[in-house]
BADOKE-182037 format. One record per residue: residue in three letters; x, y, z negated of N, C-alpha, C, O in turn. Coordinates in pm, whole numbers, plus 50000, padded with zeros to 5 digits. Layout:
N
ALAXYZXYZXYZXYZ
...
This chain:
368
MET296056919131750296786919431839297456904031878297906897231786
ASN297506898632023298076888532022299476891332109299736898832203
THR300276881132027301676882832096302316869332162302016857632137
THR303186874132245303806863032350305276862832352305926870932419
THR305836853032275307846853632258308056841732308307766830532267
VAL308846847332447309716837232516311036838532514311406848032583
SER312116831132448313436832532433314236816932485313746805732500
GLY315816822632507316556809132484316276801432626315816807632721
GLY316596787632633316356783832738315106781732788314936780532909
GLY314056781132696312726778532753311936788132853311046784832931
GLN312506801532830312516813232889312946811133062312326812033168
GLN314546807333016315086804033157314286795033247314116798733363
ASN313716781933203312856774133296311726779233284311206769633341
LEU310696786833256309566792433282310086805033393309346807833488
LEU311336811933375311136822233491311916814133622312026820633727
HIS312396801633618312736795333733311536791533822311476793233944
ARG310666786533748309466781433812308526790033850307626786833928
ARG308686804533789307856814233855308796820133952308156826234038
MET309786820633966310826826634105310626819034227311176822534331
ARG309836808434219309786798034323311106795834383311316795834504
GLY312216793534267313196788434346314396801134373315496798534422
ALA314026813734337314836823034331315776825434206315316823034094
ARG316976829734218317746829434106317386835933998316746846434011
ALA317666831733891317186838533757317776850033724318966849833754
LEU317396860533671317916874733669317956879333520318566888933475
LEU317236870833457316846874633303317496868733187317726856633193
LEU317906876333065318006869932957316796867032855315616867032891
SER317206864432728316086862932649315296876532609315846887532610
LEU313996874632574313406888432559312286887032461312096876932393
LEU311466898832459310506895532350309516905032412309796916932423
ALA308206899332459307166905132535305936907332442305856899332349
VAL304866917732454304096919032415302676919432487302486929732554
LEU301596909632485300416913132562299396918432475298906911432387
VAL299026931232495298046940932440296666939232506296566940832627
PHE295496935832425294286933532497293496949332439293476954132325
ILE293036953232535292176963832514290756961632499290166954832583
VAL290116966932398288756964532352288286982232314288906992532294
PRO286616977632320286026993532317286186997532171286036988632088
VAL286537011832121286427015731968285287022031942285077032132009
ALA284577019231872283317027331803284007039631749284897037431667
ALA283767051031778284117064331731282827072131681281807073031748
GLU282997077331559281817087231513282717096731426283917095631398
VAL281437109931376282267118931301281107121431252280097122031321
SER281137123731076280297131130999280827147430917281947152330905
SER279787151330883279977165430849279677164330652278977155030611
GLY280197173130564280227174730451281147182430375281677192830415
THR281317177230269282277187830145283327179130143283367168030196
SER284327185730066285567176530044285577166829994286347158130035
ARG284657164129876284227150429803283657137229860283947125429840
ASP282347146129972281467137029997281497140630164281037151130209
LEU281907133530217282167134230357280877133630471281117138430582
ASP279887129530454278507130530515277747137830423276617133030420
ALA277867147630346276937152530266275847162330348274717164730305
TYR276377167630473275577178730559274897166230692273807167330748
ARG275897155430712275447154130849275977136730848277177134530838
THR275077126130857275657112430895276357111730984276347119831077
PRO277197100630973278067100331125277137098031288276097091531301
TYR277907105731398277057105331493278317104231618279417109131593
PRO278107099031719279117098031820279797107831849279287118931839
SER281087106331891282177115131918283207107932038283967098432023
SER282947116032161283237113532249285037119232284285317131232278
SER286027109332318287357115332365287387115032521286547110132597
PRO288807122932556288787125832683288877113932774288967104132700
GLN288897109632917288677098932992290237091832965291287098232964
GLY290117078532946291927073432920292107074732777293137069132740
TYR291427080432680291927080232520290707080132414289657086332432
THR291007072532305290077068132223290587077332080291657083332070
LEU289707076631996289827082431867291317077231792291957083631708
CYS291637064631844292557059631775293887063731830294847060731759
ASP294187071431964295077078032003295817092431928296917097631948
ILE294597096231827294887112531764295647107331647295517097431575
VAL296727120231652297587124131543296977134731465297167134031343
GLY296347143431503295457152931431294687160031505294657159831628
ILE293847168231413292587174631455292477185831370292397183731249
GLY292457199331421292157212631360290937217931429290707215031547
ILE289997227131343289037237931388289487251431376289877255631267
ALA289487258231474289947272731501288977280631426287767278531433
GLY289617291431342288847296831240287627308531331286467311331299
SER288397313231444287947324531525286767316831602285737323431595
ASN286627306431663285387301131730284787287331737284047282031820
ASP285357282831617285277269531546285157259131694284367249931711
HIS286077263631778286867251331902287447241531793288057243831689
VAL286977228431861288097214931811289357214631887289337216432009
TYR290507212431820291587210131881291887195531836291517190431730
VAL292727188631951292727172631919294067171131970294267173832089
TRP295177166631887296417160231918296807148831938296777141131842
TYR297237144632050297287131732098298987123632063300087129132062
ARG298717111732043300127104232051301117106332190302337105032190
ASN300277109932308301097108632372301687121432451302207122332562
GLY301397132132338301947145032396301287156832429301817167632459
MET299647153032421298947162232485297847165332384297507157032300
VAL297177180132399296177184732334295007189432384295257198632462
SER293727186932373292607188432402291667198332330291907201132212
SER290727203232386289567213432304288247211632385287797211932500
GLY287847209232234286097209432260285167210632154285147220732083
THR284147197932135283427205331980283787189031913284417179631963
THR283187190331800282807178531721282667165131823283457155731828
SER281437166931904280997154231942281587150232114281417140132183
ASP282297162732137282697163232305284167165232278284447177032301
LEU285277157832237286527166132198287297170932339288467174032318
ALA286897172132468287397177732556286587186432650286887189232766
ARG285577189832588284557199132658285067211232721284817213232840
TYR285867221032643286437233632679287927232732719288497243632727
ARG288617222232744289867222832775290607206932811291347203532719
SER290567199232899291287184632886292647189032865293167200032880
PRO293147176732820294547173432810295577178832843296017175732955
GLN296337188532763297817192432841298477191632729298097191232612
PRO300077191332804301167192432702301087199832580300337209532572
TYR301917195232465302487202532356303577201832314304077190632322
ARG304307211432260305737209532249305837206232059305007211531985
LEU306707199032015307087195631886308277202931826309067207431909
PRO308507204431727309967207731680311167198931729310957189331803
GLN312327202131689313287193831763313567181131644313747181531522
GLY313497169931744313597158631642312287151231594312347141431519
ARG311267155631636309887151131614309367146831733309567152731839
SER308567134731719307827131931828305947133031744305427136431638
PRO305657129131841303877132231806303897119331668303587121731552
GLY304347106231719304177096531569304587100331482304407091931393
ASP305317112731432305797118631311304507127131232304387128031110
ILE303857131231307302847138831237301927129831144301687118131174
VAL301517135031049300547127530947299227135830944298157130330921
GLY299307148830966298087158030956298267172031037299397176731039
ILE297497177031085297457189431156296437199831115295307195031125
GLY296437211831074295467220131028295437235231093296477240731128
ILE294247240731105294227254931153293787263531079292627261831040
ALA294537276231031294307287230928293017293830984293117297531101
GLY291917295930926290937300730928291237317030935290437323331003
SER292377325030867292577339130904293557343231008293717355331017
ASN294257335431091294747340131212294877328531313295537331131414
ASP294407317231304294587306431384295807298031404295817288731485
ARG297037302131313297997295631322297657281831302296667278531236
VAL298607271731366298407257331360299397253631270300527257831295
TYR299207245931160300317241331094300137223831127299117217631157
ALA301497219031108301777204131117302457197231023303657199931010
TRP301987189530957302917180630871303787169330919303317163931019
TYR304717165130883305287155530952305847144030813305987147330695
ARG306087131430868306327118630785307487121630695307577116930581
ASP308487130530758310027132130679309547143230562310407148830495
GLY308247145730542307877158130439308087172030446308017181030362
THR308377171530566308337189230635307147193430707306317184630728
ILE306897205330751305797213830804306177223330863306977230830807
SER305707226330996305807235731088304447243231095303347238831059
ALA304797258531162303737266431194303607271231359304577277431403
GLY302817269531423302697276731564301457277731605300467281731543
SER301597272431760300237272931829299767258131864300417248731816
SER298667255731945297897244231999298977236832091299187224732088
THR299577245132166300757236632268302047238732228302937233732297
ASP302417247332099303977248832038304017243731923304217254931875
LEU304007236631824303927234631683304927239531607304927237031486
ALA305957247631665306877252331590307297267531639308377273031614
GLN306077273831722306227287131761306567297031660307487304831686
TYR305877297931538305707309031476306947304231301307467312331225
ARG306997290731297307987286231215308257272231225307547262831260
ALA309617273131183310467258331216309787249931074309017254930992
PRO310247238531074310317230230983310447233430841311417240630816
ARG309837230630755310387233830598309557225230498308387222230520
ALA310267221330384309687209230290308297213130237308077224530196
TYR307317202830240306567204430159306397194730021307367187330002
SER305407193829933305427187329819303937181529828302967186629884
LEU304027167829749302397162129762302247158229591302997162529504
PRO301467151929577300777149629439301827135429387302277127329468
SER302017134829267302597122929210301887111629260300657110229260
GLY302807103129306302317089329352302037088729498302047077829554
LYS301757100829569301227103529719302727103529810303817107629771
SER302477099429902303627099030027303177101030157302157095930202
PRO303947108730221303107114630354303067104830445302847108330561
ASP303277088730415302577079730460300967078330446300207077330543
SER300567078330306299537082230249298237089130289297087085430266
ILE298737102130368297717110430404296917103130514297347093830584
VAL295697108630519294447101630641294237114930714294037114030836
GLY294237128130652293937139130719294047150130616293907148030496
ILE294357165330683294417176930655293547185030728293097182430839
GLY293327195030659292187202530670292867218830598293647220030503
ILE292247229930685292617244530590291037249730600290367249130703
ALA290697253930501289427260730458289527276830531290427285230519
GLY288197277430611288157290830725288267302730588289077312030593
SER287387300930479287067312730394288447316030311288737327930299
ASN289207307230258290147313230196291707307930221292687311430155
ASP291697297630345293127291930373293617280730263294767276130263
ARG292487276630159293177268230079293307252930191292657250030292
VAL294377246030124294777234830222294167223630170294287223630047
TYR293387211330224293037201030166293727189330241293897189330363
ALA294027181230173294627168130189294127154730144294197151330026
TRP293667147930228292787135130219293827120230225294597118830320
TYR293777110830127294807098630133293837089130131292627089630108
ALA294907076230173294037065030205293437058230077292537049930066
ASP294077063130002293497052929856291987061729806291397059429701
GLY291527073029916289997077629885290197085629762289707083029652
THR290997096029792290997109929682291767118429788292507115929882
VAL291317128429738291537144829796292167154929717291647156829607
SER293117161429745293917173629678293657185229756293247184729871
SER293877194929699293897208629737295077218729724295757215529627
GLY295497228429778296717235429746297057245629857296247252929913
THR298537245029884299017256529994299567244030075299487231830059
SER300227253230179300497244930285302147237130252302767228830317
THR302427243430135303927233630106303787227929980304657221529921
ASP302377231129932302467223329773300527218629810299627226929816
LEU300397207129826299437201729856298377200729725297157200029743
ASP298977200529599297947197229494298437212029403298587211529281
ALA298587220929457298737234329358297357239029338297337246429240
ALA296407238029381294997240629319294007230829272292887234129230
ALA294557215629282293657206029235294237193529262294617189929374
PRO294287186229149294987173729163294107162629248292987166629281
PRO294387152729278293777145929368292197139129288292197134429175
GLN291057140029371290227132929286289207125929422289347127829543
SER288247118129355287857106529413286937115029512286497126429493
VAL286737105929634286067111629765284877099129811284967086829803
SER283977106129850282897094829890282517094630068281687101530126
ASN283187087230108283197082430259281937086430305281027091330238
ALA281957083530436280537085830541280217067230505280827056530509
GLN278947072230473278277054130449278767043430590278417045630706
GLY279417034530558279867021630660281097024730668281647016630742
PHE281827032630629283247038230645284177038230552283807040830438
SER285367035830570286317036630445287497049730474287317057130571
SER288407051430403289317061230401290347058230512290817066830586
ALA290637045530517291787037730576290967037830741291477031330832
GLN289957044230759289327040730918288957057630945288167061731030
ILE289667065430858289697081330882290787083330987291917079130961
VAL290557089231104291517091331234292057106031198293247108731212
GLY291117115231152291517131131136290307136331087289177132231115
ILE290657147330996289617157830935289957170430969291117174430980
ALA288717178430991289167189431008288077199130941286997194030910
ILE288307213730916287347219330832286957233830905287807242430923
ALA285627235330944285117244931047285447260630989285477262730867
GLY285637269631070286227278531038284877291530989285147300830912
SER283787289931040282707297631017281757288930883280667293830854
ASN282057281030836281217278130725281847266830619281197262130526
ASP282917264130641283647254530564283057240930559283417232730475
HIS282097238330654282207222830653283047217130713283767221730802
ILE283027202030652284197195430665283747181230767282837173230749
TYR284607181830860284137169530969285237159630940286407163130921
ALA284767146530937285757136030941285317124531043284237118631036
TRP286437121631150286307113631234286487100631213287707099231212
TYR285957089631195286097072931188286427066631303286067071931408
ALA287047056131306287477046331409287807032431339288117031231220
ASP287697021831432287947010531367289477009031471289537003831582
CYS290507014831399291807010931467292496999331451293296995031535
ALA292186992631319292376977431296292006968531380292596957831392
ALA290876972431455290236960431550291606955731611292626962731611
THR291466939031677292306938131790292226945431910291116946631962
GLY293336951131970293876960432053293636973432055293986981632139
ALA292916975031943292546988331953293966997831916294157007831985
ARG294676995431837296137003831788297256992831807297866992931700
PRO297796983831886298816976631865299746980431741300266991531732
GLN299866972431664300976977431509302106970931551302246959531507
PHE303136976031640304426969931674305406967431564306346959531570
LYS305046976131447306036974331338305716965131243306346965231137
MET304666955431267304546942431221305466931131264305786921931189
ILE305816932131369306696921731434308316926331385308776937531408
GLN308956916931323309986917031249311126918331354312026926531338
ASP311076909531471312366908431517312446916831656313426913831724
VAL311856923731693311416937031797312866936631840313636938631746
VAL313406934631954314926935731994314706936832147313766930732197
ILE315576944532227315736946732321316926937732390317926944132420
PRO316936926632411317996921632478319196926632580318756931132685
SER320596926732566321286928832635321116926332770320756915032804
GLN321366937432876321036933333002321966922933063323186922033045
ALA320956913033159321596903133233322976905933307323146914533394
GLY323916897333259325216897833335325946912233270327096914533307
GLN325426919733194326336931133124327596925033012327516917332917
ALA328746932533073329886923833008329846933332858329136943432851
SER330476929832771330406934832645331926943032643332926938032695
SER331926954732582333236960532547334156954232510335296956432551
LYS333886945332428335126937532359335196921832441334356912932433
PRO336396921632514336286908832563336026894632473336696893932370
GLY335236884832499334896868732445333676877332348333556870732245
THR333126884432345331856886932266330946894332368331256901932460
ALA329426888832314328286891432403327936907632349328006911732233
ALA327606914332453326916926332421325856926932319324836920032320
PRO326186935732229324876936332119323446940732162323306948832253
PRO322496935832101321046938232158320786955432071321256959531964
ALA319836962132171319796973032121318496974232049317636971232131
THR317856977731917316976975531837315986986631892316446997231936
LEU314706984331889313546995031911313577006531807313627002031692
SER313567017431813313727027131745311907028731676310887024231729
PRO312007035431563310797039931486309947047431611308757045131635
ALA310627055331671310147066631761309407060931891308387066031936
THR310097048831951309707044332023308527033032010307797030132104
LEU308437026731872307467020131848306377028731851305477024531923
GLU306127040631790304997049731803304377053231954303237055331994
ALA305687053032017305267057332154304487044832223303577045932305
LEU304997033732177304527020032216302897017332185302117010732255
LYS302687023232080301247020232032299867026032115298767025132059
ARG299977031132231299027036132328298477020832336298997009632339
PRO297117026332340296177012032335295977010632507295197001232524
ASP296347015632623296247013832743297687012332801297917011932922
PHE298617011632704300187009132757300456992532714300646988632599
LYS300426984132834300696971932849302166964232852303046966732934
ILE302236956332766303696946632840303426933132814303256928432702
ILE303396927832909302906916232959304386905732979305376908333048
ALA304146894232901305116883732928305346877033087304466880433166
ASP306266869233134306166860733231306566867933391306196862933497
ALA307236878633381307366882833510308686880533591309776881033535
ALA308556877933723310106875833773310286883033919309406883034005
THR311596889033933311726897934005312106887834154312856878034147
PRO311536891634267311906879834386313076886034469313296897234515
SER313846872134468315076876534548315186878334697316146882934758
THR314106873934744313976877634896312766884834953311636884234903
PRO313136892135070312036901435102310446896635116310086886335174
GLN309726904835062308126896635067307686902535227308256911335292
THR306666895835259306266902035393305056909335325304566906435215
PRO304576922035431303976932835405302596930235340301976922235411
GLY302006933235251300476929735208300586915835088299646909335042
GLU301886914435065301856904434984302346909034826303066918734803
ASN301876901534745301886907934602303196901534530302996890434482
PRO304226905634518305396897834442305456900834282305216911534226
ASP305716892234242305856891134082306956905234046307856908134126
VAL306826910033969307756922233921308396918533803307866912033714
LYS309636923133804310356928233679311116941333686311766944633785
LEU310996948533578311366961933606312776960433486312666958133366
SER313826962033551315376963033488316126974033514316046980033622
PRO316886977533420317646988533435318706990133584319466980933616
GLY318636999233641319037003033771318666996233925319316996434030
THR317246989833889316906984633976315976994234022315367000233934
THR315676997434160315057002734238313966993134292314436983434351
PHE312426993734283311636987134348310946996634480310777008634458
THR310596991534604310166994234709308656986334738308536974234755
GLN307636995534739306156990534752306226985634881306756992534968
LEU305736973534910305786962935024304606965135110304006954535125
SER304086974335168302946978635236303606981635342304796981335372
THR302246985735419302636992135559301907008635576300717011635594
PRO302907015935563304487014735609305007009335492304387009735385
GLN306487002535510307237002035403307947012835344308307022135417
ALA308227012935205309007020535138308087034335129308597044235180
THR306887035735073306187043735066306137050234941305597061334934
ALA306657044534836306867046034694307937039734634308057027934667
ALA308877044734545310137036634464310007039934326309377049734286
LEU310557032234260310387031734085311987031034081312647022434138
ASN312467040634011314017035933965313657032433796313187041133722
ALA313887022033763313527016633659314417023533522314117023933403
SER315367027633580316807034733466316077047533397316297051033281
ALA315397052333463315027068433443314157064433302314497071633208
TRP313087054433266312777055133151313817045233041313947045532919
GLN314417036733145314637027633012316047033032916316577027632818
GLU316417046232994317637053132889317057062832783317717068732697
ARG315717063532801314967070132706314607064132587314317069432480
LEU314647048332627313997043032507314397043032345313457042032267
ASP315487043932302316067046132219315587061032137315557063632017
ASP315287068232242315127084232191314037088932255314217098332332
ILE312557083132238311707083932319311307098132310311527104332206
THR310647104532426310517119732370308837121432459308277111532505
GLN308337133232467307227132832529307747128332715307187119832784
ASP308507134032742308907134032877309437120532906309667117733024
GLY309677111432810309807098432823308897087632819308997076032859
LEU307837094932752306297084632746305517086032870304677078532919
ALA306197102132927305537104533078306037093833175305407088933268
VAL307137091233141307767086233259307257068333271307027061633372
LEU307227065033143306717051233080305517050533154305337041933241
ASN304487061133118303277054333156303137056233320302377049133385
ASP303847065233372304047068833507304697050733595304397044833699
SER305447048433507306017034133579304867024933582304607018033680
MET304057025133452303057012633464302097016133579301557007033642
GLU301887028733606300637033233706301357030033843300657029933944
ARG302477027733850303187029933986303367012734015303147008034126
LEU303777004833904303406990433918302346983833944302176973334005
ASN301526992333883300056988833922299476986834072298876977834131
ALA299956999534105299787003834259300746993334357300306988434461
MET302046991134307302506982034411301806967634412301336962434514
THR301786961834284301296949934299299796946434290299296935634258
GLN299086959934330297606959434321296916946334244296126937934286
LYS297436947834137296956938634039297476943733885298046954533871
SER297266936633800297686942033678299146939433634299686928533612
ALA299616950533626301396950533645301946944233553301176940533464
THR303416940533538303996934533458305106942733421305986942733507
LEU305406951733293306646957833255307326950233131306856946933022
ARG308476948733182309246941833101310496949333037311316954233114
ILE310676950332900311896956532849312666947332798312116938932726
GLU314156946332820315166939032806316336946032771317386939832755
């Protein structure tokens, strides 16, 4: 990942130059430039401890606009072996091991209250009744359907083997033959048990990954209902641009809005920090935050591509013929940043698409 940070007086000078004499409207900010690179994705088939015992890795394709690095959970239905894939933008698709959207293109799914897709550490589908179980980063598990992860049971606690944490889970699957739950970990081990006790049946044991891959490259694991074959999906999400790791930036903040007065006279308005849920939402590989944009202070001629700055409370109108064919209210997504939801993420992505259309070039989305 490449980052560009502009702050203080240097930023003001830069903005003045880019505004071509227009008055500066911004305070200090942090911006991140994300480059998108192709991600090789493959799936193998094997046993719980030998993940390519039956079939060495072969290609697996995601829906258009997605990569395997967008996946937060995978499960295989016991009734028909359809593969269900949940993504970090709040969508779920259905297909085969090699074509993840063959049967159904992505559609929205719901989570329990207070959870976001980034909170999911594993998903499995029970072979006995096709119920979908989702394990979360806070140590809870819910039960539901492919489109409503808590339809049948609200979140309750689950336990892990000694020395393991939810963050160490790389995949969870449920055997079709007996509903036993298997959990694979980043240290190359696997345990088995129940949905609420992940090592009730067997403590962690070593795992042999598919040749050329490591446990850290696993993006999801699922167990076929028909024969208990275990499928493991691999991708190099650590590659530059594959999955931006915003959590590694130590000083990510949203500076206060320019000109906004503090509630306490004589003091500056405090900055708002990005919440963990927001950081997860911003990990989408196609979501770009690019530095060095500015808002023109004078009307543009039709057909001209202005530099654009997205600012709370500001409405931008498409400058084309006829004028005002599209408008974007920036406050719609700005208000959701500290508590990102599925709808909030949809607004963020829609903002980017509409800015692209307005400028007819790679749009700039600025968070301040």
